[in-house]
C-alpha positions in Angstrom: 15.4 13.9 44.3 14.3 10.9 42.3 16.3 7.8 41.3 15.2 5.4 38.7 16.2 1.8 37.9 18.6 1.9 34.9 17.2 -1.0 32.8 13.4 -0.4 33.4 13.4 3.3 34.3 11.1 2.3 37.2 11.1 4.8 40.1 13.4 3.4 42.8 13.8 6.1 45.4 12.4 9.5 46.3 14.3 11.7 48.8 13.0 15.0 50.2 15.4 17.7 49.1 14.7 19.7 52.2 15.0 17.2 55.1 16.7 14.3 53.3 14.1 11.7 54.4 13.6 8.8 52.0 10.0 8.5 51.0 8.2 5.2 50.7 8.3 3.7 47.2 6.9 0.2 46.4 7.2 -1.4 43.0 7.9 1.9 41.3 5.0 3.7 43.0 5.4 6.6 45.5 3.3 5.5 48.5 3.0 8.8 50.4 2.2 12.4 49.8 5.0 14.5 48.2 5.3 17.7 46.2 7.3 17.5 42.9 8.3 20.9 41.5 9.9 21.3 38.1 10.5 24.7 36.6 12.4 26.0 33.6 14.0 29.5 34.0 13.7 31.8 31.0 15.4 34.8 29.5 14.5 37.3 32.1 16.0 35.3 35.0 19.5 35.0 36.4 19.0 31.3 35.9 18.4 31.6 32.2 18.1 28.2 30.4 18.3 26.2 33.6 15.8 23.6 34.7 15.3 23.0 38.4 13.4 20.1 40.0 13.0 18.9 43.5 10.8 16.8 45.8 9.4 17.7 49.2 7.8 15.4 51.8 4.4 16.6 53.0 5.8 18.0 56.3 8.5 20.1 54.5 5.9 21.3 52.0 3.6 22.4 54.8 6.5 24.2 56.6 7.5 25.9 53.3 4.1 27.2 52.4 3.4 28.4 56.0 5.9 31.1 55.3 4.2 32.4 52.2 2.8 36.0 52.3 -0.1 35.0 50.1 -1.6 31.5 50.9 -1.6 28.8 48.3 -4.9 28.2 46.4 -6.5 25.0 47.6 -9.4 23.3 45.7 -11.0 19.9 46.4 -10.6 17.1 43.9 -13.1 14.3 43.3 -10.5 12.2 41.5 -6.8 12.4 41.4 -4.6 11.3 38.5 -1.0 12.4 39.0 0.8 13.5 35.9 3.5 11.0 34.8 7.1 12.3 34.9 7.7 14.8 32.1 4.0 15.7 31.8 2.3 18.8 33.2 -0.9 18.7 35.3 -3.9 19.7 33.3 
């Protein structure tokens, strides 16, 4: 869950939706590893026309994916430029 400062829209707080821990944010920048998931549900879903989003701390992410039947695909990056809110990763 993310909270933003009303006047500047600067990131104020990030809370892991799984464990409830507040993640470290300094001057609007998230200062630790986290997973942000946003998905829109379409016509063939029971959640048609809903958008869901949540944040997971790294520990909760690791616990979550450890239960997957098919492991996540992992590739090495030489540079990392996180997408701004509202943008998708390329």
